[in-house]
C-alpha positions as CSV (number, residue, x, y, z in Angstrom):
1,M,-5.8,19.2,-20.4
2,G,-3.3,20.3,-17.9
3,L,-2.0,20.0,-14.4
4,K,-5.2,21.0,-12.7
5,E,-7.2,18.4,-14.6
6,L,-4.7,15.7,-13.8
7,G,-4.9,16.6,-10.1
8,A,-8.7,16.6,-10.1
9,A,-8.8,13.3,-11.9
10,I,-6.4,11.7,-9.3
11,A,-8.4,13.2,-6.4
12,G,-11.8,12.1,-7.9
13,H,-10.7,8.6,-8.9
14,S,-12.8,5.8,-7.4
15,T,-9.8,3.7,-6.4
16,R,-6.3,4.8,-5.2
17,V,-4.2,5.9,-8.1
18,R,-0.7,4.5,-8.1
19,V,0.6,5.6,-11.6
20,A,-0.2,8.6,-13.7
21,F,0.9,8.1,-17.3
22,C,1.4,11.5,-19.0
23,G,1.9,12.8,-22.5
24,F,5.2,14.7,-23.0
25,D,3.9,18.3,-22.5
26,L,2.0,17.3,-19.4
27,W,4.9,15.3,-18.1
28,L,7.1,18.4,-18.4
29,E,4.4,20.5,-16.7
30,V,4.2,18.1,-13.7
31,F,8.0,18.2,-13.3
32,A,8.1,22.0,-13.6
33,S,5.4,22.3,-10.9
34,G,7.9,21.7,-8.0
35,R,5.6,19.1,-6.5
36,V,7.6,16.0,-7.7
37,R,9.9,14.2,-5.2
38,L,11.9,11.1,-5.6
39,Q,10.7,8.1,-3.5
40,P,12.8,4.9,-3.4
41,Y,11.2,1.7,-4.5
42,K,12.5,-1.8,-3.9
43,K,12.2,-5.1,-5.9
44,G,8.6,-6.0,-6.6
45,G,7.6,-2.3,-7.1
46,T,6.8,-1.5,-3.5
47,P,7.9,1.7,-1.8
48,A,11.0,1.3,0.4
49,E,10.9,2.0,4.1
50,D,13.7,3.3,6.3
51,G,16.2,0.6,6.8
52,D,15.4,-1.4,3.6
53,E,18.5,-2.7,2.0
54,G,19.3,-4.0,-1.5
55,I,18.7,-2.3,-4.8
56,L,16.5,0.8,-4.3
57,V,15.3,2.7,-7.4
58,P,14.2,6.4,-7.0
59,M,10.9,7.0,-8.8
60,P,9.3,10.4,-9.3
61,V,6.1,10.7,-7.3
62,V,3.5,13.4,-6.4
63,G,1.0,13.5,-3.6
64,D,0.4,10.3,-1.7
65,G,3.0,8.3,-3.8
66,V,1.5,8.6,-7.3
67,V,4.3,7.6,-9.7
68,I,4.6,10.0,-12.6
69,S,5.5,8.3,-15.9
70,F,6.0,9.4,-19.5
71,D,3.9,7.6,-22.1
72,P,4.8,8.5,-25.7
73,T,1.6,6.9,-27.1
74,L,-0.5,9.6,-25.4
75,P,-1.3,13.0,-26.9
76,P,1.1,15.7,-25.5
77,D,-1.4,17.0,-22.9
78,G,-3.1,13.6,-22.3
79,F,-3.0,11.3,-19.3
80,R,-4.1,7.9,-18.2
81,L,-4.4,6.8,-14.5
82,A,-3.7,3.2,-13.3
83,P,-4.4,1.6,-9.9
């Protein structure tokens, strides 16, 4: 599997994907793609909006706010999607 398969799985998922858990090699491939941006999140795990105060944590996201996360239990090129 690779970046194209991950993108197709996200696009074809029946519900909105909020997190893509990736094996190490795929995680590296996603970050090397140049499509990852940092989006601030606030307490409760919701995306921050302009003017939000308090502790904001930058999370790596792609597309429409899909958080990219490393999962060491997956095969190097594997992934798992979560709503």
